[in-house]
C-alpha positions as CSV (number, residue, x, y, z in Angstrom):
1,X,89.6,68.9,53.6
2,X,88.7,72.2,55.1
3,X,91.0,73.9,57.7
4,X,88.0,75.0,59.7
5,X,85.4,73.0,61.6
6,X,82.2,74.8,63.1
7,X,80.3,73.0,65.8
8,X,77.1,74.3,67.2
9,X,76.8,73.8,71.0
10,X,73.9,72.2,72.5
11,X,73.3,73.7,75.9
12,X,70.8,74.8,78.3
13,X,69.8,78.5,78.8
14,X,71.8,78.6,82.0
15,X,74.9,77.2,80.2
16,X,74.6,79.8,77.4
17,X,74.2,82.5,80.1
18,X,77.6,81.4,81.6
19,X,79.1,81.6,78.1
20,X,77.6,85.0,77.7
21,X,79.2,86.2,81.0
22,X,82.5,84.9,79.9
23,X,82.2,86.7,76.5
24,X,81.5,90.0,78.2
25,X,84.3,89.7,80.6
26,X,86.7,88.7,77.8
27,X,85.8,91.7,75.8
28,X,86.3,93.9,78.8
29,X,89.9,92.7,79.2
30,X,90.5,93.2,75.5
31,X,89.2,96.8,75.9
32,X,91.5,97.4,78.9
33,X,94.5,96.1,76.8
34,X,93.8,98.1,73.6
35,X,94.8,101.5,74.9
36,X,98.2,100.1,75.7
37,X,98.6,99.1,72.1
38,X,97.6,102.7,71.0
39,X,99.9,104.4,73.4
40,X,103.0,102.1,73.0
41,X,102.5,101.1,69.4
42,X,103.1,97.5,70.5
43,X,101.2,94.6,69.3
44,X,103.8,91.9,69.5
45,X,102.2,89.1,71.5
46,X,105.2,88.4,73.8
47,X,106.1,92.2,74.3
48,X,102.5,93.1,75.0
49,X,102.1,90.3,77.5
50,X,105.0,91.6,79.5
51,X,103.5,95.1,79.5
52,X,100.0,94.3,80.6
53,X,99.8,90.8,82.1
54,X,100.3,91.7,85.8
55,X,97.9,94.7,85.7
56,X,95.2,92.7,84.0
57,X,95.5,89.8,86.4
58,X,94.9,92.3,89.2
59,X,92.1,94.0,87.6
60,X,90.2,90.8,86.3
61,X,91.0,88.1,88.7
62,X,88.0,85.9,87.8
63,X,89.2,85.5,84.3
64,X,92.3,83.5,85.2
65,X,95.9,83.6,84.1
66,X,95.4,81.7,80.8
67,X,92.4,83.6,79.6
68,X,94.4,86.9,80.2
69,X,97.0,85.4,77.9
70,X,94.3,84.6,75.4
71,X,92.9,88.2,75.6
72,X,96.5,89.4,74.8
73,X,96.4,87.1,71.8
74,X,93.0,88.4,70.7
75,X,94.1,92.1,70.8
76,X,97.4,91.4,69.0
77,X,95.6,89.3,66.4
78,X,93.0,92.1,65.8
79,X,95.7,94.9,65.9
80,X,97.6,93.0,63.1
81,X,94.5,93.0,60.9
82,X,93.6,96.6,61.5
83,X,97.2,98.1,61.4
84,X,98.8,95.8,58.9
85,X,96.2,94.5,56.5
86,X,97.0,95.9,53.0
87,X,93.4,96.9,52.6
88,X,93.1,98.6,56.0
89,X,92.7,102.3,55.9
90,X,94.8,102.2,59.2
91,X,97.7,100.4,57.7
92,X,100.8,101.8,59.5
93,X,102.9,101.6,56.4
94,X,100.6,103.9,54.7
95,X,100.4,106.3,57.6
96,X,103.9,106.3,58.8
97,X,104.4,108.2,62.1
98,X,100.7,108.9,62.5
99,X,99.0,108.4,65.8
100,X,97.3,105.0,66.1
101,X,93.5,104.5,66.5
102,X,91.9,102.9,69.4
103,X,90.3,99.4,69.1
104,X,87.1,98.9,70.8
105,X,85.8,95.4,71.2
106,X,82.1,94.8,71.4
107,X,80.5,92.4,73.8
108,X,79.9,90.1,70.9
109,X,83.6,89.7,70.2
110,X,84.9,86.1,70.0
111,X,86.6,84.4,72.9
112,X,89.8,82.5,72.2
113,X,90.5,79.1,73.9
114,X,93.6,76.9,74.0
115,X,94.5,73.5,75.4
116,X,94.7,74.9,78.9
117,X,91.0,76.3,78.8
118,X,89.3,73.7,76.6
119,X,89.6,70.0,76.1
120,X,87.7,67.4,74.1
121,X,87.6,63.7,75.1
122,X,85.2,60.9,74.1
123,X,82.8,63.6,72.8
124,X,82.7,65.4,76.0
125,X,83.8,69.0,75.8
126,X,85.2,70.7,78.9
127,X,85.7,74.5,78.8
128,X,86.6,77.3,81.2
129,X,83.9,79.7,82.4
130,X,83.9,82.3,85.2
131,X,82.1,79.8,87.4
132,X,84.4,76.9,86.8
133,X,84.6,74.3,84.1
134,X,81.5,73.5,82.1
135,X,81.0,70.2,80.3
136,X,78.8,69.6,77.2
137,X,78.4,66.6,74.9
138,X,79.8,67.3,71.4
139,X,78.5,65.0,68.8
140,X,80.9,64.8,65.9
141,X,80.9,62.9,62.5
142,X,83.5,60.3,62.4
143,X,85.4,62.2,59.7
144,X,85.4,65.3,61.8
145,X,86.4,63.4,65.0
146,X,89.4,62.0,63.1
147,X,90.7,65.5,62.3
148,X,91.6,66.0,66.0
149,X,94.0,63.0,65.6
150,X,95.2,63.7,62.1
151,X,95.7,67.4,62.1
152,X,97.2,70.0,64.6
153,X,94.6,72.1,66.3
154,X,96.2,75.6,66.8
155,X,93.0,77.9,67.6
156,X,89.6,77.5,69.0
157,X,87.1,80.4,68.9
158,X,83.8,80.7,70.7
159,X,81.2,82.8,68.8
160,X,77.6,83.8,69.5
161,X,75.0,82.9,66.9
162,X,71.3,83.7,66.6
163,X,70.5,80.3,68.1
164,X,73.2,80.2,70.9
165,X,76.9,79.6,70.5
166,X,79.3,77.7,68.2
167,X,82.9,76.7,68.4
168,X,85.2,77.2,65.5
169,X,88.2,74.9,65.4
170,X,91.1,76.0,63.3
171,X,93.4,73.2,62.1
172,X,96.7,73.0,60.4
173,X,98.1,69.6,59.1
174,X,98.3,67.3,56.3
175,X,95.4,67.2,53.7
176,X,94.5,64.1,51.6
177,X,97.2,64.9,49.0
178,X,99.9,65.0,51.8
179,X,100.5,68.9,51.6
180,X,100.5,71.2,54.5
181,X,97.2,73.1,54.7
182,X,97.0,76.9,55.1
183,X,94.2,78.9,56.7
184,X,93.3,81.8,54.5
185,X,93.5,85.3,56.0
186,X,90.5,87.5,56.6
187,X,89.8,90.1,53.9
188,X,87.5,92.3,55.7
189,X,87.4,94.1,59.1
190,X,85.6,92.1,61.9
191,X,82.3,93.6,62.7
192,X,82.9,93.2,66.4
193,X,85.6,95.8,66.6
194,X,85.1,99.6,66.3
195,X,88.2,101.5,65.2
196,X,88.1,104.9,67.0
197,X,90.3,107.5,65.2
198,X,92.9,109.2,67.1
199,X,92.4,112.7,68.5
200,X,94.1,115.6,66.8
201,X,97.5,116.2,68.3
202,X,97.5,119.5,70.4
203,X,100.0,122.2,69.5
204,X,102.9,122.5,72.0
205,X,102.6,125.4,74.5
206,X,105.7,127.0,73.1
207,X,104.3,127.3,69.5
208,X,102.7,130.6,68.7
209,X,99.7,130.7,66.4
210,X,100.2,133.0,63.5
211,X,98.1,136.1,63.2
212,X,95.9,136.5,60.2
213,X,97.7,137.8,57.1
214,X,97.2,141.6,56.7
215,X,98.2,142.8,53.2
216,X,98.3,146.5,54.3
217,X,101.0,145.7,56.8
218,X,103.2,144.3,54.1
219,X,103.4,147.4,51.9
220,X,106.8,148.7,51.1
221,X,107.8,152.2,52.4
222,X,109.5,154.8,50.1
């Protein structure tokens, strides 16, 4: 049994527009948080939450408290991938002490939901938008519907597709053999994030720049 379930959403153009507005707003919050990661070198979820939460709530009141928390999660998750993945050119273990790059989230970046911002009951999906809760009918195969009772749902992601939107449900639980399932990690950088290299460090004002070497001035005198 797979650990990921993808479900295409059947919505009206108006409903998809509401999801698009939410997606744009979510990426804007992520882009407001990312410079804090760069300047403080902090991408621990709890620590970063304490650094940015109050300011983000004031700057983006329409997004609500829980979506701000989810944006912090999104930034931390992406920072771990960019700054700690063994194959990343920005792996901090390979560039010890070097300035961090800046993460820039595209408007197509995914939106992360949790049990406070999304619920599913009797095939009716209720999810947060900037204009209040939106409800959609979600038709699931019996085997997929059973997974919500059998396995633990730990992450829900909204992604745009050429035809609209889909939800990606990430599960962890017990498979048919009775063993705990593990979700495989990503092996490539996400295409919705641009990694902006850090600007060169300026020389301190007290450091003098050496003059060009003049061989004639170094001749010995007899």
